[in-house]
PQR file with spaces between the fields and no chain letter, atoms N, CA, C, O and H, PARSE charges and radii, in Angstrom:
ATOM       1  N    UNK     1      20.455   29.442    1.672 -0.4000 1.5000
ATOM       2  CA   UNK     1      21.763   28.910    2.013 -0.0000 2.0000
ATOM       3  C    UNK     1      22.416   28.404    0.721  0.5500 1.7000
ATOM       4  O    UNK     1      21.763   27.760   -0.100 -0.5500 1.4000
ATOM       5  N    UNK     2      23.690   28.698    0.551 -0.4000 1.5000
ATOM       6  CA   UNK     2      24.401   28.240   -0.633 -0.0000 2.0000
ATOM       7  C    UNK     2      24.748   26.760   -0.507  0.5500 1.7000
ATOM       8  O    UNK     2      24.509   26.132    0.524 -0.5500 1.4000
ATOM       9  H    UNK     2      24.220   29.222    1.218  0.4000 1.0000
ATOM      10  N    UNK     3      25.314   26.225   -1.577 -0.4000 1.5000
ATOM      11  CA   UNK     3      25.593   24.785   -1.599 -0.0000 2.0000
ATOM      12  C    UNK     3      26.736   24.375   -0.676  0.5500 1.7000
ATOM      13  O    UNK     3      26.726   23.256   -0.161 -0.5500 1.4000
ATOM      14  H    UNK     3      25.509   26.735   -2.415  0.4000 1.0000
ATOM      15  N    UNK     4      27.714   25.239   -0.452 -0.4000 1.5000
ATOM      16  CA   UNK     4      28.870   24.893    0.381 -0.0000 2.0000
ATOM      17  C    UNK     4      28.493   24.517    1.803  0.5500 1.7000
ATOM      18  O    UNK     4      28.816   23.415    2.247 -0.5500 1.4000
ATOM      19  H    UNK     4      27.722   26.147   -0.869  0.4000 1.0000
ATOM      20  N    UNK     5      27.807   25.411    2.540 -0.4000 1.5000
ATOM      21  CA   UNK     5      27.424   25.050    3.910 -0.0000 2.0000
ATOM      22  C    UNK     5      26.474   23.858    3.977  0.5500 1.7000
ATOM      23  O    UNK     5      26.544   23.058    4.910 -0.5500 1.4000
ATOM      24  H    UNK     5      27.545   26.306    2.180  0.4000 1.0000
ATOM      25  N    UNK     6      25.596   23.740    3.003 -0.4000 1.5000
ATOM      26  CA   UNK     6      24.659   22.609    2.971 -0.0000 2.0000
ATOM      27  C    UNK     6      25.421   21.293    2.815  0.5500 1.7000
ATOM      28  O    UNK     6      25.075   20.292    3.443 -0.5500 1.4000
ATOM      29  H    UNK     6      25.539   24.390    2.245  0.4000 1.0000
ATOM      30  N    UNK     7      26.453   21.299    1.981 -0.4000 1.5000
ATOM      31  CA   UNK     7      27.262   20.100    1.791 -0.0000 2.0000
ATOM      32  C    UNK     7      28.017   19.743    3.067  0.5500 1.7000
ATOM      33  O    UNK     7      28.085   18.571    3.436 -0.5500 1.4000
ATOM      34  H    UNK     7      26.734   22.112    1.471  0.4000 1.0000
ATOM      35  N    UNK     8      28.579   20.734    3.738 -0.4000 1.5000
ATOM      36  CA   UNK     8      29.317   20.472    4.975 -0.0000 2.0000
ATOM      37  C    UNK     8      28.386   19.935    6.059  0.5500 1.7000
ATOM      38  O    UNK     8      28.763   19.031    6.805 -0.5500 1.4000
ATOM      39  H    UNK     8      28.524   21.686    3.438  0.4000 1.0000
ATOM      40  N    UNK     9      27.177   20.481    6.153 -0.4000 1.5000
ATOM      41  CA   UNK     9      26.199   19.984    7.124 -0.0000 2.0000
ATOM      42  C    UNK     9      25.820   18.538    6.805  0.5500 1.7000
ATOM      43  O    UNK     9      25.725   17.708    7.708 -0.5500 1.4000
ATOM      44  H    UNK     9      26.870   21.215    5.547  0.4000 1.0000
ATOM      45  N    UNK    10      25.604   18.236    5.526 -0.4000 1.5000
ATOM      46  CA   UNK    10      25.244   16.876    5.118 -0.0000 2.0000
ATOM      47  C    UNK    10      26.368   15.895    5.434  0.5500 1.7000
ATOM      48  O    UNK    10      26.121   14.812    5.966 -0.5500 1.4000
ATOM      49  H    UNK    10      25.681   18.911    4.792  0.4000 1.0000
ATOM      50  N    UNK    11      27.607   16.275    5.103 -0.4000 1.5000
ATOM      51  CA   UNK    11      28.736   15.386    5.381 -0.0000 2.0000
ATOM      52  C    UNK    11      28.944   15.192    6.880  0.5500 1.7000
ATOM      53  O    UNK    11      29.297   14.097    7.317 -0.5500 1.4000
ATOM      54  H    UNK    11      27.807   17.154    4.671  0.4000 1.0000
ATOM      55  N    UNK    12      28.729   16.246    7.672 -0.4000 1.5000
ATOM      56  CA   UNK    12      28.837   16.123    9.120 -0.0000 2.0000
ATOM      57  C    UNK    12      27.797   15.180    9.688  0.5500 1.7000
ATOM      58  O    UNK    12      28.102   14.361   10.555 -0.5500 1.4000
ATOM      59  H    UNK    12      28.441   17.135    7.316  0.4000 1.0000
ATOM      60  N    UNK    13      26.560   15.292    9.202 -0.4000 1.5000
ATOM      61  CA   UNK    13      25.499   14.392    9.662 -0.0000 2.0000
ATOM      62  C    UNK    13      25.793   12.950    9.255  0.5500 1.7000
ATOM      63  O    UNK    13      25.534   12.020   10.019 -0.5500 1.4000
ATOM      64  H    UNK    13      26.312   15.957    8.498  0.4000 1.0000
ATOM      65  N    UNK    14      26.332   12.769    8.057 -0.4000 1.5000
ATOM      66  CA   UNK    14      26.677   11.422    7.601 -0.0000 2.0000
ATOM      67  C    UNK    14      27.795   10.830    8.447  0.5500 1.7000
ATOM      68  O    UNK    14      27.733    9.660    8.824 -0.5500 1.4000
ATOM      69  H    UNK    14      26.542   13.524    7.436  0.4000 1.0000
ATOM      70  N    UNK    15      28.819   11.631    8.750 -0.4000 1.5000
ATOM      71  CA   UNK    15      29.905   11.144    9.608 -0.0000 2.0000
ATOM      72  C    UNK    15      29.416   10.835   11.020  0.5500 1.7000
ATOM      73  O    UNK    15      29.865    9.869   11.636 -0.5500 1.4000
ATOM      74  H    UNK    15      28.869   12.581    8.444  0.4000 1.0000
ATOM      75  N    UNK    16      28.501   11.648   11.531 -0.4000 1.5000
ATOM      76  CA   UNK    16      27.931   11.384   12.845 -0.0000 2.0000
ATOM      77  C    UNK    16      27.170   10.061   12.846  0.5500 1.7000
ATOM      78  O    UNK    16      27.300    9.271   13.780 -0.5500 1.4000
ATOM      79  H    UNK    16      28.136   12.433   11.030  0.4000 1.0000
ATOM      80  N    UNK    17      26.383    9.820   11.811 -0.4000 1.5000
ATOM      81  CA   UNK    17      25.630    8.572   11.710 -0.0000 2.0000
ATOM      82  C    UNK    17      26.567    7.370   11.620  0.5500 1.7000
ATOM      83  O    UNK    17      26.348    6.358   12.286 -0.5500 1.4000
ATOM      84  H    UNK    17      26.277   10.462   11.052  0.4000 1.0000
ATOM      85  N    UNK    18      27.614    7.480   10.796 -0.4000 1.5000
ATOM      86  CA   UNK    18      28.573    6.375   10.688 -0.0000 2.0000
ATOM      87  C    UNK    18      29.322    6.151   11.998  0.5500 1.7000
ATOM      88  O    UNK    18      29.599    5.006   12.358 -0.5500 1.4000
ATOM      89  H    UNK    18      27.792    8.302   10.255  0.4000 1.0000
ATOM      90  N    UNK    19      29.652    7.218   12.714 -0.4000 1.5000
ATOM      91  CA   UNK    19      30.315    7.082   14.007 -0.0000 2.0000
ATOM      92  C    UNK    19      29.430    6.400   15.032  0.5500 1.7000
ATOM      93  O    UNK    19      29.901    5.564   15.803 -0.5500 1.4000
ATOM      94  H    UNK    19      29.427    8.147   12.422  0.4000 1.0000
ATOM      95  N    UNK    20      28.150    6.750   15.045 -0.4000 1.5000
ATOM      96  CA   UNK    20      27.223    6.100   15.966 -0.0000 2.0000
ATOM      97  C    UNK    20      27.046    4.622   15.632  0.5500 1.7000
ATOM      98  O    UNK    20      26.993    3.781   16.530 -0.5500 1.4000
ATOM      99  H    UNK    20      27.768    7.428   14.418  0.4000 1.0000
ATOM     100  N    UNK    21      26.954    4.305   14.335 -0.4000 1.5000
ATOM     101  CA   UNK    21      26.860    2.896   13.936 -0.0000 2.0000
ATOM     102  C    UNK    21      28.117    2.127   14.343  0.5500 1.7000
ATOM     103  O    UNK    21      28.033    0.993   14.814 -0.5500 1.4000
ATOM     104  H    UNK    21      26.997    4.988   13.606  0.4000 1.0000
ATOM     105  N    UNK    22      29.271    2.745   14.159 -0.4000 1.5000
ATOM     106  CA   UNK    22      30.526    2.083   14.490 -0.0000 2.0000
ATOM     107  C    UNK    22      30.648    1.853   15.990  0.5500 1.7000
ATOM     108  O    UNK    22      31.167    0.824   16.424 -0.5500 1.4000
ATOM     109  H    UNK    22      29.340    3.666   13.776  0.4000 1.0000
ATOM     110  N    UNK    23      30.169    2.811   16.784 -0.4000 1.5000
ATOM     111  CA   UNK    23      30.288    2.699   18.240 -0.0000 2.0000
ATOM     112  C    UNK    23      29.296    1.706   18.839  0.5500 1.7000
ATOM     113  O    UNK    23      29.645    0.939   19.737 -0.5500 1.4000
ATOM     114  H    UNK    23      29.747    3.647   16.432  0.4000 1.0000
ATOM     115  N    UNK    24      28.064    1.721   18.343 -0.4000 1.5000
ATOM     116  CA   UNK    24      27.019    0.930   18.989 -0.0000 2.0000
ATOM     117  C    UNK    24      26.611   -0.330   18.238  0.5500 1.7000
ATOM     118  O    UNK    24      25.963   -1.204   18.815 -0.5500 1.4000
ATOM     119  H    UNK    24      27.780    2.344   17.614  0.4000 1.0000
ATOM     120  N    UNK    25      26.974   -0.441   16.971 -0.4000 1.5000
ATOM     121  CA   UNK    25      26.636   -1.642   16.201 -0.0000 2.0000
ATOM     122  C    UNK    25      27.749   -1.930   15.200  0.5500 1.7000
ATOM     123  O    UNK    25      27.539   -1.777   13.996 -0.5500 1.4000
ATOM     124  H    UNK    25      27.499    0.269   16.502  0.4000 1.0000
ATOM     125  N    UNK    26      28.927   -2.343   15.665 -0.4000 1.5000
ATOM     126  CA   UNK    26      30.050   -2.537   14.746 -0.0000 2.0000
ATOM     127  C    UNK    26      29.810   -3.622   13.704  0.5500 1.7000
ATOM     128  O    UNK    26      30.401   -3.573   12.625 -0.5500 1.4000
ATOM     129  H    UNK    26      29.097   -2.467   16.643  0.4000 1.0000
ATOM     130  N    UNK    27      28.981   -4.575   13.992 -0.4000 1.5000
ATOM     131  CA   UNK    27      28.675   -5.617   13.019 -0.0000 2.0000
ATOM     132  C    UNK    27      27.888   -5.090   11.833  0.5500 1.7000
ATOM     133  O    UNK    27      27.951   -5.654   10.741 -0.5500 1.4000
ATOM     134  H    UNK    27      28.501   -4.614   14.869  0.4000 1.0000
ATOM     135  N    UNK    28      27.143   -4.005   12.046 -0.4000 1.5000
ATOM     136  CA   UNK    28      26.349   -3.413   10.976 -0.0000 2.0000
ATOM     137  C    UNK    28      27.255   -2.839    9.899  0.5500 1.7000
ATOM     138  O    UNK    28      26.997   -3.028    8.711 -0.5500 1.4000
ATOM     139  H    UNK    28      27.092   -3.547   12.934  0.4000 1.0000
ATOM     140  N    UNK    29      28.314   -2.138   10.297 -0.4000 1.5000
ATOM     141  CA   UNK    29      29.237   -1.583    9.306 -0.0000 2.0000
ATOM     142  C    UNK    29      29.958   -2.682    8.544  0.5500 1.7000
ATOM     143  O    UNK    29      30.203   -2.545    7.346 -0.5500 1.4000
ATOM     144  H    UNK    29      28.524   -1.984   11.262  0.4000 1.0000
ATOM     145  N    UNK    30      30.301   -3.767    9.220 -0.4000 1.5000
ATOM     146  CA   UNK    30      30.943   -4.882    8.541 -0.0000 2.0000
ATOM     147  C    UNK    30      29.998   -5.491    7.514  0.5500 1.7000
ATOM     148  O    UNK    30      30.431   -5.896    6.435 -0.5500 1.4000
ATOM     149  H    UNK    30      30.102   -3.878   10.194  0.4000 1.0000
ATOM     150  N    UNK    31      28.722   -5.557    7.840 -0.4000 1.5000
ATOM     151  CA   UNK    31      27.744   -6.096    6.903 -0.0000 2.0000
ATOM     152  C    UNK    31      27.550   -5.154    5.715  0.5500 1.7000
ATOM     153  O    UNK    31      27.387   -5.605    4.581 -0.5500 1.4000
ATOM     154  H    UNK    31      28.370   -5.228    8.716  0.4000 1.0000
ATOM     155  N    UNK    32      27.568   -3.846    5.976 -0.4000 1.5000
ATOM     156  CA   UNK    32      27.361   -2.872    4.901 -0.0000 2.0000
ATOM     157  C    UNK    32      28.581   -2.733    3.991  0.5500 1.7000
ATOM     158  O    UNK    32      28.438   -2.632    2.772 -0.5500 1.4000
ATOM     159  H    UNK    32      27.700   -3.480    6.897  0.4000 1.0000
ATOM     160  N    UNK    33      29.774   -2.727    4.576 -0.4000 1.5000
ATOM     161  CA   UNK    33      30.979   -2.445    3.813 -0.0000 2.0000
ATOM     162  C    UNK    33      31.945   -3.620    3.777  0.5500 1.7000
ATOM     163  O    UNK    33      33.131   -3.421    3.513 -0.5500 1.4000
ATOM     164  H    UNK    33      29.890   -2.809    5.566  0.4000 1.0000
ATOM     165  N    UNK    34      31.484   -4.821    4.029 -0.4000 1.5000
ATOM     166  CA   UNK    34      32.347   -5.994    3.998 -0.0000 2.0000
ATOM     167  C    UNK    34      32.850   -6.327    2.606  0.5500 1.7000
ATOM     168  O    UNK    34      33.870   -7.002    2.464 -0.5500 1.4000
ATOM     169  H    UNK    34      30.521   -4.983    4.243  0.4000 1.0000
ATOM     170  N    UNK    35      32.152   -5.865    1.577 -0.4000 1.5000
ATOM     171  CA   UNK    35      32.550   -6.121    0.194 -0.0000 2.0000
ATOM     172  C    UNK    35      33.746   -5.275   -0.224  0.5500 1.7000
ATOM     173  O    UNK    35      34.463   -5.629   -1.160 -0.5500 1.4000
ATOM     174  H    UNK    35      31.323   -5.317    1.692  0.4000 1.0000
ATOM     175  N    UNK    36      33.963   -4.144    0.476 -0.4000 1.5000
ATOM     176  CA   UNK    36      34.995   -3.202    0.052 -0.0000 2.0000
ATOM     177  C    UNK    36      36.376   -3.833    0.146  0.5500 1.7000
ATOM     178  O    UNK    36      36.786   -4.304    1.207 -0.5500 1.4000
ATOM     179  H    UNK    36      33.380   -3.857    1.237  0.4000 1.0000
ATOM     180  N    UNK    37      37.081   -3.837   -0.967 -0.4000 1.5000
ATOM     181  CA   UNK    37      38.426   -4.395   -1.011 -0.0000 2.0000
ATOM     182  C    UNK    37      38.473   -5.868   -1.350  0.5500 1.7000
ATOM     183  O    UNK    37      39.557   -6.445   -1.436 -0.5500 1.4000
ATOM     184  H    UNK    37      36.748   -3.454   -1.828  0.4000 1.0000
ATOM     185  N    UNK    38      37.322   -6.492   -1.543 -0.4000 1.5000
ATOM     186  CA   UNK    38      37.284   -7.922   -1.840 -0.0000 2.0000
ATOM     187  C    UNK    38      36.638   -8.214   -3.181  0.5500 1.7000
ATOM     188  O    UNK    38      36.243   -9.351   -3.439 -0.5500 1.4000
ATOM     189  H    UNK    38      36.441   -6.023   -1.473  0.4000 1.0000
ATOM     190  N    UNK    39      36.523   -7.211   -4.040 -0.4000 1.5000
ATOM     191  CA   UNK    39      35.942   -7.422   -5.358 -0.0000 2.0000
ATOM     192  C    UNK    39      37.007   -7.957   -6.315  0.5500 1.7000
ATOM     193  O    UNK    39      38.197   -7.707   -6.126 -0.5500 1.4000
ATOM     194  H    UNK    39      36.844   -6.287   -3.830  0.4000 1.0000
ATOM     195  N    UNK    40      36.576   -8.696   -7.345 -0.4000 1.5000
ATOM     196  CA   UNK    40      37.549   -9.145   -8.344 -0.0000 2.0000
ATOM     197  C    UNK    40      38.200   -7.936   -9.014  0.5500 1.7000
ATOM     198  O    UNK    40      37.503   -7.024   -9.460 -0.5500 1.4000
ATOM     199  H    UNK    40      35.609   -8.899   -7.499  0.4000 1.0000
ATOM     200  N    UNK    41      39.496   -7.925   -9.085 -0.4000 1.5000
ATOM     201  CA   UNK    41      40.215   -6.809   -9.678 -0.0000 2.0000
ATOM     202  C    UNK    41      40.922   -5.946   -8.654  0.5500 1.7000
ATOM     203  O    UNK    41      41.822   -5.187   -9.012 -0.5500 1.4000
ATOM     204  H    UNK    41      40.062   -8.666   -8.723  0.4000 1.0000
ATOM     205  N    UNK    42      40.539   -6.042   -7.386 -0.4000 1.5000
ATOM     206  CA   UNK    42      41.250   -5.325   -6.334 -0.0000 2.0000
ATOM     207  C    UNK    42      42.601   -5.991   -6.119  0.5500 1.7000
ATOM     208  O    UNK    42      42.701   -7.217   -6.078 -0.5500 1.4000
ATOM     209  H    UNK    42      39.808   -6.660   -7.096  0.4000 1.0000
ATOM     210  N    UNK    43      43.633   -5.176   -5.983 -0.4000 1.5000
ATOM     211  CA   UNK    43      45.000   -5.692   -5.870 -0.0000 2.0000
ATOM     212  C    UNK    43      45.365   -5.836   -4.392  0.5500 1.7000
ATOM     213  O    UNK    43      45.290   -4.878   -3.623 -0.5500 1.4000
ATOM     214  H    UNK    43      43.551   -4.180   -6.016  0.4000 1.0000
ATOM     215  N    UNK    44      45.755   -7.036   -4.018 -0.4000 1.5000
ATOM     216  CA   UNK    44      46.143   -7.354   -2.650 -0.0000 2.0000
ATOM     217  C    UNK    44      47.355   -8.273   -2.740  0.5500 1.7000
ATOM     218  O    UNK    44      47.215   -9.454   -3.057 -0.5500 1.4000
ATOM     219  H    UNK    44      45.815   -7.814   -4.643  0.4000 1.0000
ATOM     220  N    UNK    45      48.544   -7.738   -2.463 -0.4000 1.5000
ATOM     221  CA   UNK    45      49.776   -8.502   -2.637 -0.0000 2.0000
ATOM     222  C    UNK    45      50.657   -8.377   -1.396  0.5500 1.7000
ATOM     223  O    UNK    45      50.854   -7.283   -0.866 -0.5500 1.4000
ATOM     224  H    UNK    45      48.657   -6.779   -2.206  0.4000 1.0000
ATOM     225  N    UNK    46      51.180   -9.510   -0.947 -0.4000 1.5000
ATOM     226  CA   UNK    46      52.093   -9.509    0.194 -0.0000 2.0000
ATOM     227  C    UNK    46      53.334  -10.310   -0.178  0.5500 1.7000
ATOM     228  O    UNK    46      53.249  -11.441   -0.656 -0.5500 1.4000
ATOM     229  H    UNK    46      51.020  -10.398   -1.378  0.4000 1.0000
ATOM     230  N    UNK    47      54.486   -9.693    0.055 -0.4000 1.5000
ATOM     231  CA   UNK    47      55.759  -10.343   -0.229 -0.0000 2.0000
ATOM     232  C    UNK    47      56.745   -9.955    0.860  0.5500 1.7000
ATOM     233  O    UNK    47      57.220   -8.820    0.894 -0.5500 1.4000
ATOM     234  H    UNK    47      54.555   -8.775    0.443  0.4000 1.0000
ATOM     235  N    UNK    48      57.051  -10.878    1.740 -0.4000 1.5000
ATOM     236  CA   UNK    48      57.961  -10.593    2.843 -0.0000 2.0000
ATOM     237  C    UNK    48      57.336   -9.582    3.795  0.5500 1.7000
ATOM     238  O    UNK    48      56.255   -9.817    4.335 -0.5500 1.4000
ATOM     239  H    UNK    48      56.665  -11.800    1.713  0.4000 1.0000
ATOM     240  N    UNK    49      58.019   -8.451    4.003 -0.4000 1.5000
ATOM     241  CA   UNK    49      57.508   -7.400    4.877 -0.0000 2.0000
ATOM     242  C    UNK    49      56.694   -6.351    4.128  0.5500 1.7000
ATOM     243  O    UNK    49      56.225   -5.385    4.729 -0.5500 1.4000
ATOM     244  H    UNK    49      58.898   -8.261    3.565  0.4000 1.0000
ATOM     245  N    UNK    50      56.524   -6.533    2.834 -0.4000 1.5000
ATOM     246  CA   UNK    50      55.823   -5.554    2.012 -0.0000 2.0000
ATOM     247  C    UNK    50      54.388   -6.004    1.766  0.5500 1.7000
ATOM     248  O    UNK    50      54.136   -7.146    1.382 -0.5500 1.4000
ATOM     249  H    UNK    50      56.905   -7.318    2.346  0.4000 1.0000
ATOM     250  N    UNK    51      53.454   -5.086    1.994 -0.4000 1.5000
ATOM     251  CA   UNK    51      52.037   -5.369    1.764 -0.0000 2.0000
ATOM     252  C    UNK    51      51.465   -4.255    0.902  0.5500 1.7000
ATOM     253  O    UNK    51      51.543   -3.083    1.271 -0.5500 1.4000
ATOM     254  H    UNK    51      53.659   -4.158    2.306  0.4000 1.0000
ATOM     255  N    UNK    52      50.892   -4.610   -0.244 -0.4000 1.5000
ATOM     256  CA   UNK    52      50.308   -3.633   -1.164 -0.0000 2.0000
ATOM     257  C    UNK    52      48.822   -3.930   -1.287  0.5500 1.7000
ATOM     258  O    UNK    52      48.424   -5.056   -1.588 -0.5500 1.4000
ATOM     259  H    UNK    52      50.829   -5.562   -0.543  0.4000 1.0000
ATOM     260  N    UNK    53      48.007   -2.910   -1.052 -0.4000 1.5000
ATOM     261  CA   UNK    53      46.552   -3.049   -1.151 -0.0000 2.0000
ATOM     262  C    UNK    53      46.017   -1.886   -1.975  0.5500 1.7000
ATOM     263  O    UNK    53      46.076   -0.735   -1.541 -0.5500 1.4000
ATOM     264  H    UNK    53      48.330   -1.995   -0.809  0.4000 1.0000
ATOM     265  N    UNK    54      45.497   -2.181   -3.161 -0.4000 1.5000
ATOM     266  CA   UNK    54      44.946   -1.154   -4.039 -0.0000 2.0000
ATOM     267  C    UNK    54      43.527   -1.581   -4.430  0.5500 1.7000
ATOM     268  O    UNK    54      43.360   -2.402   -5.332 -0.5500 1.4000
ATOM     269  H    UNK    54      45.449   -3.116   -3.514  0.4000 1.0000
ATOM     270  N    UNK    55      42.507   -1.035   -3.765 -0.4000 1.5000
ATOM     271  CA   UNK    55      41.127   -1.437   -4.066 -0.0000 2.0000
ATOM     272  C    UNK    55      40.535   -0.629   -5.222  0.5500 1.7000
ATOM     273  O    UNK    55      39.546    0.078   -5.030 -0.5500 1.4000
ATOM     274  H    UNK    55      42.643   -0.368   -3.033  0.4000 1.0000
ATOM     275  N    UNK    56      41.120   -0.721   -6.408 -0.4000 1.5000
ATOM     276  CA   UNK    56      40.694    0.161   -7.488 -0.0000 2.0000
ATOM     277  C    UNK    56      39.316   -0.189   -8.033  0.5500 1.7000
ATOM     278  O    UNK    56      38.593    0.720   -8.440 -0.5500 1.4000
ATOM     279  H    UNK    56      41.923   -1.295   -6.564  0.4000 1.0000
ATOM     280  N    UNK    57      38.923   -1.425   -8.062 -0.4000 1.5000
ATOM     281  CA   UNK    57      37.574   -1.779   -8.523 -0.0000 2.0000
ATOM     282  C    UNK    57      36.535   -1.348   -7.485  0.5500 1.7000
ATOM     283  O    UNK    57      35.463   -0.868   -7.853 -0.5500 1.4000
ATOM     284  H    UNK    57      39.510   -2.163   -7.731  0.4000 1.0000
ATOM     285  N    UNK    58      36.836   -1.512   -6.207 -0.4000 1.5000
ATOM     286  CA   UNK    58      35.923   -1.055   -5.156 -0.0000 2.0000
ATOM     287  C    UNK    58      35.747    0.457   -5.215  0.5500 1.7000
ATOM     288  O    UNK    58      34.634    0.957   -5.046 -0.5500 1.4000
ATOM     289  H    UNK    58      37.707   -1.902   -5.908  0.4000 1.0000
ATOM     290  N    UNK    59      36.842    1.197   -5.454 -0.4000 1.5000
ATOM     291  CA   UNK    59      36.749    2.651   -5.561 -0.0000 2.0000
ATOM     292  C    UNK    59      35.982    3.058   -6.809  0.5500 1.7000
ATOM     293  O    UNK    59      35.280    4.069   -6.792 -0.5500 1.4000
ATOM     294  H    UNK    59      37.746    0.791   -5.591  0.4000 1.0000
ATOM     295  N    UNK    60      36.096    2.300   -7.884 -0.4000 1.5000
ATOM     296  CA   UNK    60      35.334    2.578   -9.097 -0.0000 2.0000
ATOM     297  C    UNK    60      33.840    2.394   -8.844  0.5500 1.7000
ATOM     298  O    UNK    60      33.032    3.222   -9.265 -0.5500 1.4000
ATOM     299  H    UNK    60      36.665    1.478   -7.898  0.4000 1.0000
ATOM     300  N    UNK    61      33.474    1.327   -8.166 -0.4000 1.5000
ATOM     301  CA   UNK    61      32.068    1.091   -7.826 -0.0000 2.0000
ATOM     302  C    UNK    61      31.551    2.196   -6.906  0.5500 1.7000
ATOM     303  O    UNK    61      30.445    2.699   -7.104 -0.5500 1.4000
ATOM     304  H    UNK    61      34.130    0.654   -7.823  0.4000 1.0000
ATOM     305  N    UNK    62      32.333    2.571   -5.917 -0.4000 1.5000
ATOM     306  CA   UNK    62      31.942    3.637   -4.999 -0.0000 2.0000
ATOM     307  C    UNK    62      31.778    4.966   -5.737  0.5500 1.7000
ATOM     308  O    UNK    62      30.852    5.723   -5.446 -0.5500 1.4000
ATOM     309  H    UNK    62      33.231    2.163   -5.756  0.4000 1.0000
ATOM     310  N    UNK    63      32.648    5.251   -6.669 -0.4000 1.5000
ATOM     311  CA   UNK    63      32.559    6.479   -7.454 -0.0000 2.0000
ATOM     312  C    UNK    63      31.295    6.513   -8.309  0.5500 1.7000
ATOM     313  O    UNK    63      30.629    7.544   -8.393 -0.5500 1.4000
ATOM     314  H    UNK    63      33.401    4.636   -6.906  0.4000 1.0000
ATOM     315  N    UNK    64      30.969    5.403   -8.935 -0.4000 1.5000
ATOM     316  CA   UNK    64      29.751    5.339   -9.749 -0.0000 2.0000
ATOM     317  C    UNK    64      28.512    5.520   -8.879  0.5500 1.7000
ATOM     318  O    UNK    64      27.598    6.254   -9.256 -0.5500 1.4000
ATOM     319  H    UNK    64      31.510    4.565   -8.866  0.4000 1.0000
ATOM     320  N    UNK    65      28.467    4.867   -7.732 -0.4000 1.5000
ATOM     321  CA   UNK    65      27.316    4.992   -6.835 -0.0000 2.0000
ATOM     322  C    UNK    65      27.165    6.431   -6.339  0.5500 1.7000
ATOM     323  O    UNK    65      26.058    6.968   -6.335 -0.5500 1.4000
ATOM     324  H    UNK    65      29.210    4.271   -7.426  0.4000 1.0000
ATOM     325  N    UNK    66      28.260    7.055   -5.923 -0.4000 1.5000
ATOM     326  CA   UNK    66      28.184    8.439   -5.448 -0.0000 2.0000
ATOM     327  C    UNK    66      27.823    9.404   -6.570  0.5500 1.7000
ATOM     328  O    UNK    66      27.113   10.381   -6.331 -0.5500 1.4000
ATOM     329  H    UNK    66      29.160    6.619   -5.927  0.4000 1.0000
ATOM     330  N    UNK    67      28.294    9.154   -7.780 -0.4000 1.5000
ATOM     331  CA   UNK    67      27.927    9.996   -8.916 -0.0000 2.0000
ATOM     332  C    UNK    67      26.440    9.879   -9.226  0.5500 1.7000
ATOM     333  O    UNK    67      25.778   10.878   -9.508 -0.5500 1.4000
ATOM     334  H    UNK    67      28.871    8.361   -7.973  0.4000 1.0000
ATOM     335  N    UNK    68      25.923    8.668   -9.174 -0.4000 1.5000
ATOM     336  CA   UNK    68      24.487    8.480   -9.412 -0.0000 2.0000
ATOM     337  C    UNK    68      23.649    9.132   -8.321  0.5500 1.7000
ATOM     338  O    UNK    68      22.626    9.753   -8.609 -0.5500 1.4000
ATOM     339  H    UNK    68      26.461    7.856   -8.945  0.4000 1.0000
ATOM     340  N    UNK    69      24.073    8.994   -7.080 -0.4000 1.5000
ATOM     341  CA   UNK    69      23.342    9.639   -5.984 -0.0000 2.0000
ATOM     342  C    UNK    69      23.359   11.157   -6.101  0.5500 1.7000
ATOM     343  O    UNK    69      22.347   11.811   -5.846 -0.5500 1.4000
ATOM     344  H    UNK    69      24.904    8.489   -6.846  0.4000 1.0000
ATOM     345  N    UNK    70      24.495   11.719   -6.483 -0.4000 1.5000
ATOM     346  CA   UNK    70      24.560   13.176   -6.616 -0.0000 2.0000
ATOM     347  C    UNK    70      23.734   13.645   -7.801  0.5500 1.7000
ATOM     348  O    UNK    70      23.183   14.746   -7.760 -0.5500 1.4000
ATOM     349  H    UNK    70      25.317   11.188   -6.690  0.4000 1.0000
ATOM     350  N    UNK    71      23.631   12.846   -8.854 -0.4000 1.5000
ATOM     351  CA   UNK    71      22.792   13.219   -9.991 -0.0000 2.0000
ATOM     352  C    UNK    71      21.314   13.125   -9.623  0.5500 1.7000
ATOM     353  O    UNK    71      20.513   13.967  -10.030 -0.5500 1.4000
ATOM     354  H    UNK    71      24.079   11.952   -8.886  0.4000 1.0000
ATOM     355  N    UNK    72      20.960   12.111   -8.861 -0.4000 1.5000
ATOM     356  CA   UNK    72      19.554   11.927   -8.486 -0.0000 2.0000
ATOM     357  C    UNK    72      19.103   13.023   -7.522  0.5500 1.7000
ATOM     358  O    UNK    72      18.025   13.592   -7.691 -0.5500 1.4000
ATOM     359  H    UNK    72      21.611   11.427   -8.530  0.4000 1.0000
ATOM     360  N    UNK    73      19.909   13.316   -6.527 -0.4000 1.5000
ATOM     361  CA   UNK    73      19.504   14.299   -5.524 -0.0000 2.0000
ATOM     362  C    UNK    73      19.905   15.726   -5.894  0.5500 1.7000
ATOM     363  O    UNK    73      19.505   16.666   -5.208 -0.5500 1.4000
ATOM     364  H    UNK    73      20.785   12.854   -6.389  0.4000 1.0000
ATOM     365  N    UNK    74      20.685   15.911   -6.961 -0.4000 1.5000
ATOM     366  CA   UNK    74      21.067   17.236   -7.425 -0.0000 2.0000
ATOM     367  C    UNK    74      21.840   18.034   -6.400  0.5500 1.7000
ATOM     368  O    UNK    74      21.623   19.237   -6.257 -0.5500 1.4000
ATOM     369  H    UNK    74      21.010   15.147   -7.519  0.4000 1.0000
ATOM     370  N    UNK    75      22.745   17.377   -5.679 -0.4000 1.5000
ATOM     371  CA   UNK    75      23.468   18.053   -4.612 -0.0000 2.0000
ATOM     372  C    UNK    75      24.561   18.962   -5.146  0.5500 1.7000
ATOM     373  O    UNK    75      24.836   20.002   -4.547 -0.5500 1.4000
ATOM     374  H    UNK    75      22.921   16.400   -5.795  0.4000 1.0000
ATOM     375  N    UNK    76      25.189   18.602   -6.252 -0.4000 1.5000
ATOM     376  CA   UNK    76      26.352   19.344   -6.731 -0.0000 2.0000
ATOM     377  C    UNK    76      26.011   20.046   -8.036  0.5500 1.7000
ATOM     378  O    UNK    76      26.398   19.576   -9.107 -0.5500 1.4000
ATOM     379  H    UNK    76      24.965   17.757   -6.739  0.4000 1.0000
ATOM     380  N    UNK    77      25.304   21.145   -7.968 -0.4000 1.5000
ATOM     381  CA   UNK    77      24.953   21.889   -9.174 -0.0000 2.0000
ATOM     382  C    UNK    77      25.844   23.064   -9.346  0.5500 1.7000
ATOM     383  O    UNK    77      25.699   23.814  -10.311 -0.5500 1.4000
ATOM     384  H    UNK    77      24.990   21.527   -7.098  0.4000 1.0000
């Protein structure tokens, strides 16, 4: 099997797992991802009716973690 279908199967299984956690244990996802958007450097600004939320430090951390995982497991060769 080539890498494309394997990646789609992996992402589907991951989404299924996250959906099951969200449906049957919503507190678990809050515990796992409660840090997202609350790191120092994330932009959260509200002025009148305008709300701006830019979690750039959280996305940077997520990118580094996913890059390390893909390097360790060799998924994207």
